[in-house]
matplotlib code that plots the C-alpha trace (Angstrom):
import matplotlib.pyplot as plt

x = [-3.6, -5.0, -2.9, -4.2, -3.3, 0.1, 0.6, -0.6, 1.9, 4.5, 3.8, 3.7, 6.9, 8.8, 7.3, 8.4, 11.8, 11.9, 10.6, 13.2, 15.8, 14.2, 16.2, 14.0, 13.7, 15.7, 13.1, 15.0, 18.4, 16.8, 14.2, 14.6, 12.2, 10.2, 6.6, 4.8, 1.6, -0.6, -3.5, -5.3, -3.9, -7.3, -9.1, -12.0, -11.4, -8.2, -7.3, -4.6, -3.2, -0.2, 3.0, 4.7, 4.8, 7.8, 6.2, 5.3, 9.4, 10.4, 7.8, 7.7, 4.0, 1.3, -1.0, 0.5, 0.9, -1.7, -3.5, -3.5, -5.0, -7.7, -8.5, -8.3, -10.8, -13.1, -12.6, -13.6, -16.9, -17.9, -17.1, -14.1, -11.3, -8.1, -6.6, -9.8, -8.5, -5.6, -3.9, -1.1, -0.1, 1.0, 4.6, 6.2, 9.2, 8.8, 9.2, 11.3, 9.5, 6.1, 5.7, 3.8, 5.1, 6.3, 5.0, 8.3, 8.1, 4.7, 5.5, 8.4, 6.8, 3.4, 4.6, 4.5, 1.0, -0.4, 1.1, -0.5, -3.9, -3.4, -2.8, -5.4, -8.1, -10.6, -14.2, -13.7, -10.9, -10.8, -8.7, -7.6, -6.4, -5.8, -2.9, -4.2, -7.7, -6.1, -3.6, -6.7, -9.1, -6.2, -6.2, -10.0, -10.1, -12.6, -11.7, -10.6, -10.6, -10.3, -10.7, -13.7, -15.6, -15.8, -15.5, -17.8, -19.1, -19.4, -17.5, -18.3, -15.7, -14.4, -11.4, -10.0, -12.9, -15.3, -17.4, -15.3, -16.1, -14.0, -14.7, -12.7, -12.3, -10.3, -7.1, -7.4, -4.4, -6.3, -8.9, -6.2, -5.9, -9.4, -11.6, -15.0, -13.6, -13.5, -17.6, -16.8, -14.1, -16.4, -19.3, -16.9, -15.6, -19.3, -20.5, -17.7, -18.8, -22.5, -21.2, -19.1, -22.1, -24.6, -22.3, -20.9, -17.5]
y = [-25.0, -27.3, -28.6, -25.9, -22.9, -24.5, -24.8, -21.0, -20.0, -21.5, -20.6, -16.9, -17.3, -18.7, -16.2, -13.4, -14.5, -14.8, -11.4, -9.8, -11.8, -10.7, -8.9, -9.6, -6.0, -2.6, -1.5, -4.0, -2.1, 1.2, -0.1, 0.3, -2.7, -4.5, -4.5, -8.1, -7.4, -7.0, -8.6, -12.2, -14.7, -16.7, -13.4, -13.8, -10.2, -9.0, -5.5, -4.9, -1.5, -0.5, 0.2, 1.3, 4.9, 6.5, 5.6, 2.0, 1.6, 2.8, 0.6, -2.1, -2.4, -1.4, 1.9, 3.4, 7.0, 9.6, 6.9, 4.5, 6.8, 7.4, 3.7, 3.0, 5.6, 4.1, 0.5, 1.7, 3.4, 0.0, -2.0, -4.1, -4.1, -4.1, -6.7, -9.1, -8.5, -8.8, -5.9, -6.0, -4.2, -5.6, -4.1, -5.1, -2.3, 1.4, 2.9, 5.9, 9.0, 7.2, 7.0, 4.3, 0.9, -0.1, -3.0, -5.1, -4.6, -5.7, -8.6, -9.5, -8.9, -10.5, -14.2, -13.0, -11.6, -14.6, -16.8, -14.6, -14.9, -18.6, -19.2, -17.2, -17.8, -14.8, -14.5, -10.7, -9.1, -5.2, -3.5, -0.1, 2.0, 1.2, -1.1, -3.5, -3.5, -4.0, -7.0, -8.6, -8.2, -9.5, -12.7, -13.0, -12.5, -9.4, -6.5, -3.1, 0.6, 2.7, 2.7, 5.2, 2.9, 0.0, 1.6, 0.5, -2.1, -5.9, -8.5, -12.5, -14.5, -18.0, -18.1, -21.3, -23.2, -20.6, -17.7, -14.9, -10.9, -8.4, -4.8, -2.2, 1.3, 4.3, 4.2, 6.3, 8.2, 9.7, 11.3, 13.5, 15.3, 15.0, 15.3, 14.1, 10.8, 10.0, 9.3, 7.0, 5.0, 5.0, 3.5, 0.5, 0.1, 0.2, -2.3, -4.7, -4.6, -5.3, -8.3, -9.8, -9.5, -11.2, -13.8, -14.1, -13.9]
z = [9.8, 7.0, 4.1, 1.5, 3.9, 4.5, 0.3, 0.1, 2.6, 1.1, -2.4, -1.3, 0.8, -2.4, -4.5, -2.2, -2.5, -6.2, -6.8, -4.1, -6.3, -9.6, -12.6, -15.5, -16.2, -15.6, -12.9, -10.5, -10.8, -9.3, -6.6, -3.0, -2.0, -4.6, -3.7, -3.6, -2.4, 1.0, 2.9, 3.3, 0.9, 1.6, 0.5, -2.1, -3.4, -4.8, -5.7, -8.5, -9.0, -11.8, -10.0, -6.9, -6.5, -3.9, -0.6, -1.6, -3.0, 0.5, 2.4, 0.4, 0.4, -2.0, -1.7, 1.5, -0.1, -0.8, -2.9, -0.3, 2.1, -0.1, -0.8, 2.7, 3.3, 0.8, 1.9, 5.5, 4.2, 2.1, 5.3, 3.7, 5.8, 4.3, 6.1, 4.6, 1.2, -1.2, -2.8, -5.4, -8.7, -12.0, -11.7, -8.7, -8.8, -9.0, -12.7, -12.4, -11.8, -11.3, -15.2, -16.7, -17.0, -20.6, -22.0, -22.0, -18.2, -17.9, -19.8, -17.7, -14.5, -15.3, -14.3, -10.4, -10.8, -12.6, -9.7, -7.1, -8.7, -9.4, -5.6, -4.3, -6.9, -6.2, -6.9, -7.4, -9.0, -8.9, -11.6, -10.3, -13.5, -17.2, -17.1, -14.6, -16.3, -19.8, -18.3, -16.8, -19.5, -22.0, -19.8, -19.7, -23.5, -23.0, -25.4, -23.8, -25.4, -22.5, -18.7, -19.0, -21.1, -18.9, -15.2, -12.7, -14.9, -13.7, -16.3, -15.7, -16.6, -15.9, -14.3, -12.1, -13.1, -11.3, -11.9, -11.6, -11.4, -12.9, -12.1, -13.4, -11.6, -12.1, -10.0, -6.4, -7.8, -10.4, -7.7, -6.4, -9.2, -10.5, -7.4, -9.4, -9.9, -6.2, -6.6, -9.0, -7.3, -4.4, -6.3, -7.3, -3.9, -2.4, -5.2, -4.1, -0.2, -1.7, -3.8, -0.8, 1.4, -1.2, -1.9, 1.6, 0.4]

ax = plt.figure().add_subplot(projection="3d")
ax.plot(x, y, z, "-o")
ax.set_aspect("equal")
plt.show()
């Protein structure tokens, strides 16, 4: 194991421990398990959702419920093994009743996502849903109006002194209620697979 790998493992271990003890907002009071993230910490592709749902709260892992099953299906279609990427959320604890995260909750939790991204330094960031898209766009200085305006478009920014691609998508949960959105999400995941192959990530 090289020094960089050792640093990443230790940094993620410390981060997970901090998140497990976090009480920066009211969401910590009702959670069963904080959901740090899942996947390869050396990945060049990171998917960012919004917040854990019921099953994620139970399992302590992101995207394990119905939306996660759909996401796994689309990842397989694009030849993107889930274990080859990293998946996390803006918010690490489940909001009551799966409501939208409040701005103060995003503000309290963003330090953890920022640290995850700083450790991984991905080349491709896929934002799933409007909350993750709005947050990453704000970090990049890109104006954001609505997810429908930016869905499937590629935004090239500079993060960590390197060219980084931001690709927004509807959240997979939206396709559970509106089947027409599944093809839109599929097109994004297929595009990510193509970028991975083209850049040999």
